[in-house]
MDTraj code that builds the backbone (N, CA, C; nanometers):
import mdtraj as md
import numpy as np

residues = "MET ARG LYS LEU ALA GLY ARG LEU GLY VAL THR ALA VAL THR ILE TYR SER TYR TYR LEU ASN LYS ASP GLU LEU TYR LEU ALA ILE ILE THR ARG GLY PHE GLU GLN LEU TYR GLU ARG CYS LEU ALA ALA TYR ASP ALA ALA GLN ASP PRO LEU ASP LYS PHE ARG ALA VAL LEU GLN ALA TYR VAL ASP PHE GLY PHE GLY GLU THR ASN VAL TYR ASN LEU MET PHE THR LEU SER VAL PRO ARG TYR GLU ASP TYR VAL GLY THR GLU MET GLU ASN ALA ALA GLY HIS GLU LEU SER THR ALA LEU LYS VAL SER ALA LEU PHE LEU LEU ALA GLY GLY ASN VAL VAL ASN THR HIS GLU SER GLN PRO ASP THR GLY LYS ALA PRO THR ILE PRO ALA ASP THR LEU ARG VAL TYR VAL ILE SER LEU TRP CYS ALA LEU HIS GLY TYR ILE SER ALA CYS ASN ASN THR LEU LEU ASN TYR VAL HIS GLU ALA PRO ARG THR LEU GLU GLN PRO ILE ILE ASN ALA LEU ILE HIS ASN ILE GLN GLN LEU LYS ASN GLU VAL ASP THR SER GLY ALA SER ALA LEU GLN TYR LEU SER PRO ASP ASN PRO LEU PRO GLN ASN TYR ASN SER GLU GLU ASP HIS PRO".split()
xyz = np.array([
    [0.0855, -0.1182, -0.0014],
    [-0.0006, 0.0014, -0.0012],
    [0.0838, 0.1215, 0.0016],
    [0.1968, 0.1205, 0.0706],
    [0.2869, 0.2343, 0.0724],
    [0.3466, 0.2641, -0.0693],
    [0.3835, 0.1527, -0.1404],
    [0.4363, 0.1754, -0.2748],
    [0.3285, 0.2326, -0.3642],
    [0.2040, 0.1841, -0.3546],
    [0.0971, 0.2418, -0.4344],
    [0.0774, 0.3889, -0.3954],
    [0.0771, 0.4118, -0.2638],
    [0.0515, 0.5530, -0.2283],
    [0.1643, 0.6452, -0.2793],
    [0.2887, 0.5936, -0.2788],
    [0.3969, 0.6732, -0.3370],
    [0.3778, 0.7023, -0.4857],
    [0.3310, 0.6083, -0.5620],
    [0.3133, 0.6268, -0.6997],
    [0.1945, 0.7158, -0.7264],
    [0.0991, 0.7204, -0.6373],
    [-0.0197, 0.8103, -0.6559],
    [0.0018, 0.9444, -0.5959],
    [0.1153, 0.9682, -0.5237],
    [0.1439, 1.0940, -0.4607],
    [0.0637, 1.1244, -0.3406],
    [0.0199, 1.0145, -0.2712],
    [-0.0604, 1.0416, -0.1484],
    [0.0061, 0.9483, -0.0381],
    [-0.0518, 0.9634, 0.0858],
    [-0.0014, 0.8772, 0.1915],
    [-0.0836, 0.7472, 0.1986],
    [-0.0269, 0.6429, 0.2574],
    [-0.0995, 0.5191, 0.2806],
    [-0.2246, 0.5431, 0.3574],
    [-0.2155, 0.6343, 0.4483],
    [-0.3310, 0.6663, 0.5375],
    [-0.4508, 0.7149, 0.4500],
    [-0.4252, 0.7836, 0.3434],
    [-0.5259, 0.8350, 0.2565],
    [-0.5923, 0.7171, 0.1885],
    [-0.5163, 0.6138, 0.1350],
    [-0.5765, 0.5035, 0.0721],
    [-0.6678, 0.4180, 0.1704],
    [-0.6103, 0.4039, 0.2922],
    [-0.6905, 0.3293, 0.3926],
    [-0.8122, 0.3976, 0.4385],
    [-0.8231, 0.5275, 0.4073],
    [-0.9551, 0.6001, 0.4445],
    [-1.0614, 0.5626, 0.3475],
    [-1.0210, 0.5009, 0.2281],
    [-1.1175, 0.4607, 0.1283],
    [-1.1318, 0.3055, 0.1270],
    [-1.0272, 0.2303, 0.1567],
    [-1.0351, 0.0877, 0.1504],
    [-0.9843, 0.0267, 0.2817],
    [-1.0491, -0.0757, 0.3268],
    [-1.0164, -0.1387, 0.4464],
    [-0.8818, -0.2049, 0.4521],
    [-0.8468, -0.2682, 0.3335],
    [-0.7221, -0.3362, 0.3271],
    [-0.6863, -0.3650, 0.1775],
    [-0.5835, -0.4391, 0.1493],
    [-0.5481, -0.4605, 0.0170],
    [-0.6515, -0.5469, -0.0574],
    [-0.7106, -0.6390, 0.0116],
    [-0.8123, -0.7211, -0.0521],
    [-0.9291, -0.6411, -0.1025],
    [-0.9723, -0.5463, -0.0207],
    [-1.0892, -0.4618, -0.0662],
    [-1.0431, -0.3760, -0.1875],
    [-0.9299, -0.3236, -0.1839],
    [-0.8775, -0.2485, -0.2980],
    [-0.8673, -0.3320, -0.4246],
    [-0.8143, -0.4579, -0.4112],
    [-0.8114, -0.5487, -0.5236],
    [-0.9474, -0.5783, -0.5758],
    [-1.0439, -0.6057, -0.4859],
    [-1.1768, -0.6404, -0.5373],
    [-1.2434, -0.5171, -0.6040],
    [-1.2179, -0.4003, -0.5545],
    [-1.2745, -0.2826, -0.6154],
    [-1.2147, -0.2672, -0.7609],
    [-1.0896, -0.2948, -0.7759],
    [-1.0260, -0.2785, -0.9105],
    [-1.0862, -0.3762, -1.0093],
    [-1.0947, -0.5021, -0.9699],
    [-1.1483, -0.6003, -1.0680],
    [-1.2936, -0.5864, -1.0898],
    [-1.3694, -0.5405, -0.9860],
    [-1.5136, -0.5145, -1.0049],
    [-1.5267, -0.4105, -1.1086],
    [-1.4516, -0.3049, -1.0932],
    [-1.4643, -0.1972, -1.1891],
    [-1.4219, -0.2471, -1.3330],
    [-1.3256, -0.3311, -1.3341],
    [-1.2903, -0.3868, -1.4646],
    [-1.3958, -0.4611, -1.5304],
    [-1.4717, -0.5445, -1.4542],
    [-1.5855, -0.6205, -1.5044],
    [-1.6966, -0.5253, -1.5401],
    [-1.7155, -0.4158, -1.4663],
    [-1.8203, -0.3236, -1.5014],
    [-1.7901, -0.2613, -1.6356],
    [-1.6614, -0.2183, -1.6534],
    [-1.6245, -0.1561, -1.7853],
    [-1.6419, -0.2609, -1.9017],
    [-1.5967, -0.3766, -1.8736],
    [-1.6094, -0.4902, -1.9864],
    [-1.7555, -0.5013, -2.0174],
    [-1.8403, -0.5178, -1.9220],
    [-1.9836, -0.5392, -1.9448],
    [-2.0390, -0.4149, -2.0178],
    [-2.0065, -0.2950, -1.9728],
    [-2.0595, -0.1791, -2.0337],
    [-2.0258, -0.1584, -2.1813],
    [-1.8982, -0.1999, -2.2091],
    [-1.8518, -0.1928, -2.3474],
    [-1.9099, -0.2990, -2.4368],
    [-1.9309, -0.4240, -2.3810],
    [-1.9925, -0.5251, -2.4606],
    [-2.1407, -0.5002, -2.4828],
    [-2.2048, -0.4420, -2.3776],
    [-2.3466, -0.4091, -2.3932],
    [-2.3702, -0.3020, -2.4952],
    [-2.2840, -0.1948, -2.4885],
    [-2.2968, -0.0835, -2.5819],
    [-2.2747, -0.1342, -2.7263],
    [-2.1876, -0.2277, -2.7461],
    [-2.1612, -0.2863, -2.8836],
    [-2.2868, -0.3696, -2.9222],
    [-2.3371, -0.4414, -2.8245],
    [-2.4517, -0.5244, -2.8548],
    [-2.5741, -0.4330, -2.8951],
    [-2.6005, -0.3311, -2.8222],
    [-2.7162, -0.2449, -2.8428],
    [-2.6978, -0.1673, -2.9746],
    [-2.5755, -0.1340, -3.0100],
    [-2.5548, -0.0522, -3.1345],
    [-2.5740, -0.1338, -3.2624],
    [-2.5683, -0.2628, -3.2561],
    [-2.5890, -0.3409, -3.3743],
    [-2.7350, -0.3878, -3.3888],
    [-2.7720, -0.4239, -3.5119],
    [-2.9195, -0.4515, -3.5390],
    [-2.9431, -0.5987, -3.5556],
    [-2.8809, -0.6647, -3.6479],
    [-2.8981, -0.8021, -3.6765],
    [-2.8352, -0.8929, -3.5625],
    [-2.9003, -0.9959, -3.5247],
    [-2.8499, -1.0840, -3.4159],
    [-2.7104, -1.1265, -3.4409],
    [-2.6696, -1.1618, -3.5645],
    [-2.5363, -1.2045, -3.5923],
    [-2.4389, -1.0866, -3.5790],
    [-2.4816, -0.9713, -3.6175],
    [-2.3953, -0.8505, -3.6082],
    [-2.3803, -0.8160, -3.4523],
    [-2.4838, -0.8396, -3.3733],
    [-2.4708, -0.8148, -3.2290],
    [-2.3723, -0.9118, -3.1692],
    [-2.3789, -1.0342, -3.2096],
    [-2.2895, -1.1407, -3.1550],
    [-2.1468, -1.0993, -3.1910],
    [-2.1253, -1.0701, -3.3171],
    [-1.9857, -1.0258, -3.3594],
    [-1.9416, -0.8977, -3.2849],
    [-2.0290, -0.8052, -3.2628],
    [-1.9919, -0.6811, -3.1925],
    [-1.9502, -0.7112, -3.0444],
    [-2.0168, -0.8043, -2.9785],
    [-1.9840, -0.8425, -2.8409],
    [-1.8414, -0.9007, -2.8426],
    [-1.8153, -0.9960, -2.9341],
    [-1.6858, -1.0577, -2.9488],
    [-1.5790, -0.9492, -2.9644],
    [-1.5998, -0.8633, -3.0535],
    [-1.5038, -0.7579, -3.0870],
    [-1.4824, -0.6662, -2.9649],
    [-1.5871, -0.6323, -2.8931],
    [-1.5728, -0.5475, -2.7796],
    [-1.4859, -0.6170, -2.6656],
    [-1.5107, -0.7456, -2.6560],
    [-1.4350, -0.8285, -2.5610],
    [-1.2866, -0.8234, -2.5972],
    [-1.2535, -0.8478, -2.7232],
    [-1.1176, -0.8528, -2.7685],
    [-1.0506, -0.7154, -2.7455],
    [-1.1254, -0.6119, -2.7834],
    [-1.0723, -0.4738, -2.7751],
    [-1.0391, -0.4408, -2.6280],
    [-1.1225, -0.4876, -2.5343],
    [-1.0932, -0.4626, -2.3957],
    [-0.9713, -0.5417, -2.3528],
    [-0.9612, -0.6647, -2.3971],
    [-0.8442, -0.7468, -2.3572],
    [-0.7185, -0.6887, -2.4004],
    [-0.7126, -0.6267, -2.5194],
    [-0.5861, -0.5597, -2.5679],
    [-0.5712, -0.4230, -2.5214],
    [-0.6850, -0.3547, -2.4931],
    [-0.6727, -0.2165, -2.4556],
    [-0.6518, -0.1939, -2.3068],
    [-0.6889, -0.2898, -2.2258],
    [-0.6787, -0.2858, -2.0810],
    [-0.6005, -0.4014, -2.0325],
    [-0.4806, -0.4218, -2.0771],
    [-0.4060, -0.5426, -2.0555],
    [-0.3849, -0.5745, -1.9144],
    [-0.3426, -0.4748, -1.8326],
    [-0.3037, -0.4986, -1.6945],
    [-0.4260, -0.5441, -1.6087],
    [-0.5414, -0.4730, -1.6339],
    [-0.6619, -0.5078, -1.5432],
    [-0.7193, -0.6410, -1.6045],
    [-0.7095, -0.6628, -1.7371],
    [-0.7603, -0.7912, -1.7892],
    [-0.6810, -0.9089, -1.7346],
    [-0.5492, -0.8940, -1.7247],
    [-0.4691, -0.9983, -1.6671],
    [-0.5091, -1.0237, -1.5143],
    [-0.5372, -0.9138, -1.4464],
    [-0.5796, -0.9228, -1.3069],
    [-0.7177, -0.9960, -1.2935],
    [-0.8014, -0.9677, -1.3947],
    [-0.9404, -1.0247, -1.3871],
    [-0.9392, -1.1688, -1.4270],
    [-0.8564, -1.2101, -1.5237],
    [-0.8661, -1.3437, -1.5788],
    [-0.7449, -1.4322, -1.5682],
    [-0.6240, -1.3756, -1.5700],
    [-0.5046, -1.4557, -1.5965],
    [-0.4222, -1.4858, -1.4712],
    [-0.3992, -1.3826, -1.3897],
    [-0.3047, -1.3951, -1.2806],
    [-0.3627, -1.4887, -1.1716],
    [-0.2781, -1.5491, -1.1020],
    [-0.3195, -1.6393, -0.9856],
    [-0.3463, -1.5454, -0.8692],
    [-0.4743, -1.5062, -0.8592],
    [-0.5175, -1.4133, -0.7503],
    [-0.6392, -1.4775, -0.6798],
    [-0.6734, -1.4220, -0.5620],
    [-0.7870, -1.4766, -0.4875],
    [-0.9210, -1.4653, -0.5739],
    [-1.0095, -1.5595, -0.5626],
    [-1.1350, -1.5633, -0.6215],
    [-1.2466, -1.5620, -0.5134],
    [-1.3732, -1.5592, -0.5554],
    [-1.4861, -1.5460, -0.4596],
    [-1.4781, -1.6458, -0.3506],
    [-1.4556, -1.7717, -0.3860],
    [-1.4585, -1.8780, -0.2836],
    [-1.3477, -1.8571, -0.1722],
    [-1.2380, -1.7771, -0.2119],
    [-1.1382, -1.7542, -0.1108],
    [-1.1827, -1.6543, -0.0022],
    [-1.2887, -1.5854, -0.0297],
    [-1.3373, -1.4847, 0.0612],
    [-1.4591, -1.5267, 0.1401],
    [-1.5178, -1.6362, 0.1013],
    [-1.6355, -1.6843, 0.1714],
    [-1.6088, -1.7007, 0.3247],
    [-1.6916, -1.6400, 0.4059],
    [-1.6780, -1.6533, 0.5451],
    [-1.5767, -1.5459, 0.6085],
    [-1.5391, -1.4510, 0.5195],
    [-1.4485, -1.3424, 0.5646],
    [-1.5245, -1.2132, 0.5576],
    [-1.4689, -1.1056, 0.6104],
    [-1.5321, -0.9756, 0.6082],
    [-1.5346, -0.9224, 0.4607],
    [-1.4655, -0.9841, 0.3613],
    [-1.4712, -0.9384, 0.2269],
    [-1.5675, -1.0197, 0.1380],
    [-1.6447, -1.1104, 0.2057],
    [-1.7408, -1.1898, 0.1321],
    [-1.8388, -1.1088, 0.0458],
    [-1.8997, -1.0025, 0.1046],
    [-1.9949, -0.9280, 0.0265],
    [-1.9355, -0.8551, -0.0889],
    [-1.8155, -0.7966, -0.0679],
    [-1.7440, -0.7344, -0.1807],
    [-1.7098, -0.8317, -0.2881],
    [-1.6713, -0.9518, -0.2417],
    [-1.6311, -1.0571, -0.3435],
    [-1.7536, -1.1067, -0.4164],
    [-1.8681, -1.1135, -0.3485],
    [-1.9976, -1.1489, -0.4098],
    [-2.0408, -1.0542, -0.5169],
    [-2.0188, -0.9263, -0.4852],
    [-2.0569, -0.8182, -0.5757],
    [-1.9656, -0.8303, -0.7068],
    [-1.8386, -0.8506, -0.6832],
    [-1.7470, -0.8745, -0.7990],
    [-1.7954, -0.9921, -0.8821],
    [-1.8261, -1.1024, -0.8206],
    [-1.8674, -1.2208, -0.8941],
    [-1.9990, -1.1974, -0.9753],
    [-2.0946, -1.1304, -0.9193],
    [-2.2188, -1.1038, -0.9853],
    [-2.1997, -1.0092, -1.1019],
    [-2.1023, -0.9194, -1.0841],
    [-2.0733, -0.8281, -1.1965],
    [-2.0070, -0.9001, -1.3133],
    [-1.9145, -0.9918, -1.2768],
    [-1.8493, -1.0758, -1.3800],
    [-1.9446, -1.1565, -1.4537],
    [-2.0413, -1.2203, -1.3792],
    [-2.1365, -1.3107, -1.4460],
    [-2.2301, -1.2404, -1.5446],
    [-2.2429, -1.1042, -1.5266],
    [-2.3268, -1.0274, -1.6266],
    [-2.2635, -1.0384, -1.7647],
    [-2.1323, -1.0423, -1.7688],
    [-2.0640, -1.0569, -1.8972],
    [-2.0951, -1.1858, -1.9579],
    [-2.0883, -1.2967, -1.8781],
    [-2.1240, -1.4269, -1.9282],
    [-2.2715, -1.4303, -1.9823],
    [-2.3570, -1.3706, -1.9046],
    [-2.5018, -1.3698, -1.9417],
    [-2.5187, -1.2989, -2.0722],
    [-2.4391, -1.1900, -2.0958],
    [-2.4537, -1.1196, -2.2262],
    [-2.4095, -1.2025, -2.3408],
    [-2.3037, -1.2759, -2.3222],
    [-2.2568, -1.3703, -2.4238],
    [-2.3610, -1.4702, -2.4599],
    [-2.4276, -1.5264, -2.3531],
    [-2.5379, -1.6256, -2.3757],
    [-2.6540, -1.5617, -2.4468],
    [-2.6822, -1.4390, -2.4139],
    [-2.7918, -1.3692, -2.4781],
    [-2.7624, -1.3504, -2.6280],
    [-2.6425, -1.2988, -2.6549],
    [-2.6082, -1.2700, -2.7977],
    [-2.6025, -1.3980, -2.8805],
    [-2.5390, -1.5020, -2.8217],
    [-2.5354, -1.6312, -2.8941],
    [-2.6766, -1.6922, -2.9072],
    [-2.7550, -1.6891, -2.8062],
    [-2.8938, -1.7349, -2.8038],
    [-2.9825, -1.6734, -2.9045],
    [-2.9626, -1.5409, -2.9273],
    [-3.0416, -1.4732, -3.0230],
    [-3.0097, -1.5111, -3.1704],
    [-2.8883, -1.5615, -3.1888],
    [-2.8554, -1.6122, -3.3234],
    [-2.9192, -1.7427, -3.3477],
    [-2.9237, -1.8305, -3.2466],
    [-2.9733, -1.9729, -3.2750],
    [-3.1094, -1.9904, -3.2088],
    [-3.1698, -1.8897, -3.1420],
    [-3.3054, -1.8922, -3.0900],
    [-3.3239, -2.0063, -2.9822],
    [-3.2679, -1.9798, -2.8675],
    [-3.2862, -2.0727, -2.7580],
    [-3.3907, -2.0159, -2.6611],
    [-3.4558, -2.1004, -2.5815],
    [-3.5495, -2.0526, -2.4846],
    [-3.4844, -1.9604, -2.3866],
    [-3.3548, -1.9887, -2.3561],
    [-3.2818, -1.9087, -2.2539],
    [-3.2710, -1.7582, -2.2968],
    [-3.2573, -1.7369, -2.4243],
    [-3.2384, -1.5985, -2.4670],
    [-3.3738, -1.5333, -2.5034],
    [-3.4717, -1.6181, -2.5496],
    [-3.6014, -1.5625, -2.5905],
    [-3.7103, -1.6435, -2.5267],
    [-3.7364, -1.6299, -2.3988],
    [-3.8358, -1.7136, -2.3347],
    [-3.9819, -1.6861, -2.3714],
    [-4.0089, -1.5687, -2.4333],
    [-4.1440, -1.5373, -2.4574],
    [-4.1840, -1.5266, -2.6001],
    [-4.1012, -1.5701, -2.6892],
    [-4.1331, -1.5639, -2.8374],
    [-4.2345, -1.6696, -2.8815],
    [-4.2440, -1.7786, -2.8068],
    [-4.3332, -1.8889, -2.8496],
    [-4.2721, -1.9763, -2.9523],
    [-4.1510, -1.9483, -2.9892],
    [-4.0801, -2.0303, -3.0926],
    [-4.0050, -2.1445, -3.0283],
    [-4.0035, -2.2520, -3.0953],
    [-3.9218, -2.3706, -3.0408],
    [-3.7715, -2.3313, -3.0636],
    [-3.6956, -2.3654, -2.9595],
    [-3.5534, -2.3392, -2.9710],
    [-3.4823, -2.4288, -3.0697],
    [-3.3899, -2.3783, -3.1499],
    [-3.3198, -2.4604, -3.2406],
    [-3.2041, -2.5300, -3.1732],
    [-3.1515, -2.4724, -3.0631],
    [-3.0376, -2.5347, -2.9914],
    [-3.0729, -2.5294, -2.8460],
    [-3.0597, -2.6414, -2.7729],
    [-3.0888, -2.6454, -2.6292],
    [-2.9908, -2.5440, -2.5583],
    [-3.0485, -2.4844, -2.4518],
    [-2.9717, -2.3858, -2.3783],
    [-2.8420, -2.4408, -2.3194],
    [-2.8446, -2.5668, -2.2750],
    [-2.7237, -2.6258, -2.2200],
    [-2.6146, -2.6405, -2.3269],
    [-2.6548, -2.6751, -2.4465],
    [-2.5633, -2.6874, -2.5604],
    [-2.5063, -2.5540, -2.5935],
    [-2.5902, -2.4499, -2.5912],
    [-2.5371, -2.3135, -2.6227],
    [-2.4360, -2.2758, -2.5142],
    [-2.4598, -2.3104, -2.3877],
    [-2.3625, -2.2790, -2.2809],
    [-2.2301, -2.3440, -2.3053],
    [-2.2306, -2.4702, -2.3489],
    [-2.1051, -2.5393, -2.3766],
    [-2.0326, -2.4650, -2.4869],
    [-2.1039, -2.4188, -2.5990],
    [-2.0427, -2.3474, -2.7032],
    [-1.9808, -2.2157, -2.6582],
    [-2.0626, -2.1446, -2.5706],
    [-2.0124, -2.0112, -2.5250],
    [-1.8889, -2.0274, -2.4359],
    [-1.8781, -2.1363, -2.3569],
    [-1.7555, -2.1588, -2.2758],
    [-1.6386, -2.1822, -2.3678],
    [-1.6657, -2.2678, -2.4739],
    [-1.5537, -2.2957, -2.5637],
    [-1.5099, -2.1710, -2.6396],
    [-1.6084, -2.0891, -2.6745],
    [-1.5807, -1.9611, -2.7401],
    [-1.4965, -1.8729, -2.6489],
    [-1.5359, -1.8608, -2.5219],
    [-1.4586, -1.7732, -2.4320],
    [-1.3168, -1.8281, -2.4153],
    [-1.3031, -1.9568, -2.4091],
    [-1.1718, -2.0185, -2.3936],
    [-1.0853, -1.9768, -2.5155],
    [-1.1453, -1.9775, -2.6338],
    [-1.0667, -1.9444, -2.7509],
    [-1.0254, -1.7941, -2.7488],
    [-1.1199, -1.7026, -2.7152],
    [-1.0937, -1.5634, -2.7155],
    [-0.9891, -1.5362, -2.5995],
    [-1.0087, -1.5879, -2.4882],
    [-0.9191, -1.5606, -2.3767],
    [-0.7787, -1.6184, -2.4032],
    [-0.7815, -1.7321, -2.4624],
    [-0.6467, -1.7929, -2.4930],
    [-0.5684, -1.7093, -2.5952],
    [-0.6422, -1.6596, -2.6922],
    [-0.5765, -1.5710, -2.7925],
    [-0.5285, -1.4453, -2.7333],
    [-0.6156, -1.3746, -2.6555],
    [-0.5770, -1.2465, -2.5923],
    [-0.4601, -1.2666, -2.4993],
    [-0.4660, -1.3671, -2.4163],
    [-0.3582, -1.3926, -2.3156],
    [-0.2221, -1.4264, -2.3840],
    [-0.2345, -1.5114, -2.4939],
    [-0.1115, -1.5480, -2.5610],
    [-0.0519, -1.4353, -2.6354],
    [-0.1325, -1.3371, -2.6830],
    [-0.0796, -1.2132, -2.7412],
    [-0.0159, -1.1271, -2.6327],
    [-0.0899, -1.1057, -2.5226],
    [-0.0431, -1.0222, -2.4152],
    [0.0866, -1.0696, -2.3565],
    [0.1059, -1.1989, -2.3476],
    [0.2257, -1.2474, -2.2807],
    [0.3363, -1.2832, -2.3786],
    [0.3053, -1.2477, -2.5090],
    [0.4007, -1.2673, -2.6260],
    [0.4304, -1.4098, -2.6565],
    [0.3649, -1.5093, -2.6028],
    [0.3885, -1.6423, -2.6426],
    [0.3581, -1.6737, -2.7892],
    [0.2552, -1.6091, -2.8399],
    [0.2190, -1.6321, -2.9853],
    [0.3309, -1.5841, -3.0779],
    [0.4107, -1.4908, -3.0287],
    [0.5220, -1.4404, -3.1149],
    [0.6157, -1.5513, -3.1593],
    [0.6162, -1.6660, -3.0873],
    [0.7076, -1.7756, -3.1205],
    [0.6525, -1.8643, -3.2207],
    [0.5169, -1.8548, -3.2471],
    [0.4631, -1.9433, -3.3484],
    [0.3991, -1.8690, -3.4670],
    [0.3991, -1.7349, -3.4552],
    [0.3428, -1.6522, -3.5668],
    [0.4107, -1.5223, -3.5690],
    [0.4467, -1.4719, -3.6868],
    [0.5268, -1.3518, -3.6961],
    [0.4463, -1.2226, -3.6646],
    [0.3129, -1.2345, -3.6722],
    [0.2302, -1.1179, -3.6489],
    [0.0992, -1.1583, -3.5846],
    [0.1008, -1.2074, -3.4594],
    [-0.0254, -1.2628, -3.3970],
    [-0.1421, -1.1769, -3.3937],
    [-0.1210, -1.0399, -3.3875],
    [-0.2396, -0.9482, -3.3788],
    [-0.3208, -0.9541, -3.5105],
    [-0.2542, -0.9917, -3.6208],
    [-0.3279, -1.0074, -3.7516],
    [-0.4296, -1.1186, -3.7511],
    [-0.4175, -1.1998, -3.6460],
    [-0.5100, -1.3185, -3.6384],
    [-0.6467, -1.2827, -3.5737],
    [-0.6580, -1.1587, -3.5293],
    [-0.7790, -1.1246, -3.4576],
    [-0.9059, -1.1441, -3.5368],
    [-0.9203, -1.0886, -3.6579],
    [-1.0358, -1.1048, -3.7399],
    [-1.0618, -1.2497, -3.7825],
    [-0.9560, -1.3180, -3.8295],
    [-0.9739, -1.4605, -3.8625],
    [-1.0277, -1.5470, -3.7489],
    [-0.9838, -1.5138, -3.6248],
    [-1.0300, -1.5901, -3.5083],
    [-1.1799, -1.5635, -3.4804],
    [-1.2147, -1.4298, -3.4878],
    [-1.3525, -1.3966, -3.4681],
    [-1.4412, -1.4549, -3.5698],
    [-1.3901, -1.4499, -3.6985],
    [-1.4627, -1.5048, -3.8107],
    [-1.4967, -1.6521, -3.7895],
    [-1.3911, -1.7267, -3.7372],
    [-1.4029, -1.8674, -3.7173],
    [-1.5085, -1.8968, -3.6045],
    [-1.5180, -1.8128, -3.5048],
    [-1.6129, -1.8310, -3.3985],
    [-1.7550, -1.8038, -3.4496],
    [-1.7699, -1.7057, -3.5380],
    [-1.8914, -1.6720, -3.5943],
    [-1.9377, -1.7877, -3.6879],
    [-1.8445, -1.8357, -3.7641],
    [-1.8780, -1.9529, -3.8526],
    [-1.9190, -2.0727, -3.7706],
    [-1.8534, -2.0925, -3.6491],
    [-1.8921, -2.2092, -3.5702],
    [-2.0386, -2.2000, -3.5264],
    [-2.0823, -2.0841, -3.4788],
    [-2.2217, -2.0793, -3.4348],
    [-2.3253, -2.0871, -3.5436],
    [-2.2836, -2.0372, -3.6636],
    [-2.3658, -2.0606, -3.7779],
    [-2.3758, -2.2052, -3.8123],
    [-2.2632, -2.2743, -3.8022],
    [-2.2596, -2.4127, -3.8332],
    [-2.3478, -2.4980, -3.7308],
    [-2.3483, -2.4574, -3.6059],
    [-2.4310, -2.5194, -3.5098],
    [-2.5779, -2.5102, -3.5462],
    [-2.6169, -2.3931, -3.5838],
    [-2.7581, -2.3704, -3.6244],
    [-2.7906, -2.4469, -3.7495],
    [-2.6983, -2.4512, -3.8445],
    [-2.7261, -2.5237, -3.9735],
    [-2.7381, -2.6694, -3.9429],
    [-2.6604, -2.7275, -3.8545],
    [-2.6663, -2.8629, -3.8227],
    [-2.7974, -2.9060, -3.7626],
    [-2.8534, -2.8187, -3.6807],
    [-2.9785, -2.8485, -3.6168],
    [-3.0952, -2.8252, -3.7148],
    [-3.0850, -2.7244, -3.7985],
    [-3.1848, -2.7015, -3.8983],
    [-3.1935, -2.8173, -3.9960],
    [-3.0814, -2.8803, -4.0217],
    [-3.0730, -2.9965, -4.1153],
    [-3.1049, -3.1277, -4.0538],
    [-3.0535, -3.1553, -3.9339],
    [-3.0657, -3.2971, -3.8699],
    [-3.1346, -3.2891, -3.7426],
    [-3.1768, -3.1792, -3.6881],
    [-3.2383, -3.1718, -3.5549],
    [-3.1420, -3.1619, -3.4428],
    [-3.1876, -3.1359, -3.3188],
    [-3.1035, -3.1086, -3.2059],
    [-3.0093, -3.2221, -3.1739],
    [-3.0463, -3.3505, -3.2095],
    [-2.9616, -3.4646, -3.1808],
    [-2.8250, -3.4530, -3.2498],
    [-2.8181, -3.3684, -3.3481],
    [-2.6917, -3.3593, -3.4253],
    [-2.5820, -3.2986, -3.3367],
    [-2.6275, -3.2358, -3.2273],
    [-2.5286, -3.1703, -3.1388],
    [-2.4968, -3.2470, -3.0101],
    [-2.5154, -3.3804, -3.0205],
    [-2.4832, -3.4604, -2.9015],
    [-2.3402, -3.4539, -2.8610],
    [-2.2506, -3.4207, -2.9548],
    [-2.1083, -3.4146, -2.9286],
    [-2.0788, -3.2993, -2.8360],
    [-2.1713, -3.2003, -2.8158],
    [-2.1460, -3.0917, -2.7347],
    [-2.2085, -3.1152, -2.5939],
    [-2.2702, -3.2301, -2.5648],
    [-2.3292, -3.2608, -2.4432],
    [-2.2259, -3.3195, -2.3430],
    [-2.2249, -3.2667, -2.2199],
    [-2.1364, -3.3250, -2.1241],
    [-2.1568, -3.4701, -2.0921],
    [-2.2750, -3.5197, -2.1254],
    [-2.3102, -3.6593, -2.1052],
    [-2.2558, -3.7525, -2.2166],
    [-2.2012, -3.6870, -2.3302],
    [-2.1542, -3.7594, -2.4391],
    [-2.0137, -3.7080, -2.4738],
    [-1.9134, -3.7349, -2.3877],
    [-1.7819, -3.6779, -2.4073],
    [-1.7024, -3.7253, -2.5261],
    [-1.7414, -3.8471, -2.5832],
    [-1.6765, -3.8913, -2.7015],
    [-1.7745, -3.9148, -2.8124],
    [-1.7325, -3.8934, -2.9375],
    [-1.8171, -3.9122, -3.0479],
    [-1.8695, -4.0669, -3.0507],
    [-1.9890, -4.0820, -3.1082],
    [-2.0438, -4.2184, -3.1131],
    [-1.9574, -4.3163, -3.1884],
    [-1.8861, -4.2644, -3.2827],
    [-1.8016, -4.3570, -3.3643],
    [-1.6557, -4.3698, -3.3128],
    [-1.6337, -4.3139, -3.1951],
    [-1.4967, -4.3218, -3.1437],
    [-1.4706, -4.4571, -3.0880],
    [-1.3566, -4.5156, -3.1353],
    [-1.3150, -4.6485, -3.0801],
    [-1.1766, -4.6372, -3.0382],
    [-1.1535, -4.6435, -2.9094],
    [-1.0219, -4.6218, -2.8495],
    [-0.9230, -4.7273, -2.8973],
    [-0.9695, -4.8532, -2.9191],
    [-0.8880, -4.9604, -2.9540],
    [-0.8468, -4.9645, -3.0999],
    [-0.9455, -4.9344, -3.1927],
    [-0.9171, -4.9374, -3.3337],
    [-0.8541, -4.8093, -3.3771],
    [-0.9002, -4.6957, -3.3354],
    [-0.8547, -4.5608, -3.3813],
    [-0.7373, -4.5111, -3.3109],
    [-0.7125, -4.5587, -3.1908],
    [-0.6071, -4.5065, -3.1073],
    [-0.5297, -4.6239, -3.0391],
    [-0.4488, -4.6965, -3.1199],
    [-0.3840, -4.8133, -3.0674],
    [-0.2843, -4.7705, -2.9597],
])
top = md.Topology()
chain = top.add_chain()
for i, resn in enumerate(residues, 1):
    res = top.add_residue(resn, chain, resSeq=i)
    for name in ("N", "CA", "C"):
        top.add_atom(name, md.element.get_by_symbol(name[0]), res)
traj = md.Trajectory(xyz[None], top)
């Protein structure tokens, strides 16, 4: 706290007049980070018209935040730092709960944007239309999507991608395009063959039906 106070040009006493301890300051920083991420993704979502354009806009806003706010992004997602469960039963539990609920708003927006593309009950409960993709399946896709985006952002920010590609930042649009293509493919598979076509995304079906560990993987 003293080092931080020195960089801010104030005394440590001044910081402690606003925050109880380092944990409260840390939680305030990442809570504000998630608020900013949600606000930017929501603004991008609202500015677009077509469901697919809204989905793309949210992905782009997320990537822009990851590259534009590198330090806070790393604190929010990458660094080995305390999480909500570490504060349960402590005086910081309420602050940690607020941080968690703020973070989950980002997840909910991704589900909404993706759900509007494929028409799930979760995203449109009152339309009266049958969902093309089950909500649980959409959630699996959104998790895999976030893993791809986060992995790309993190590998760029920590320069690891520099060892396998000469210009990793040029991969931004191809990666977003691939994720857009994937959700379109999900919808096309269901439109053509029904929801059963997506069994490979079910946690209850971890391996493809034609997977044979003995024959295919000696």
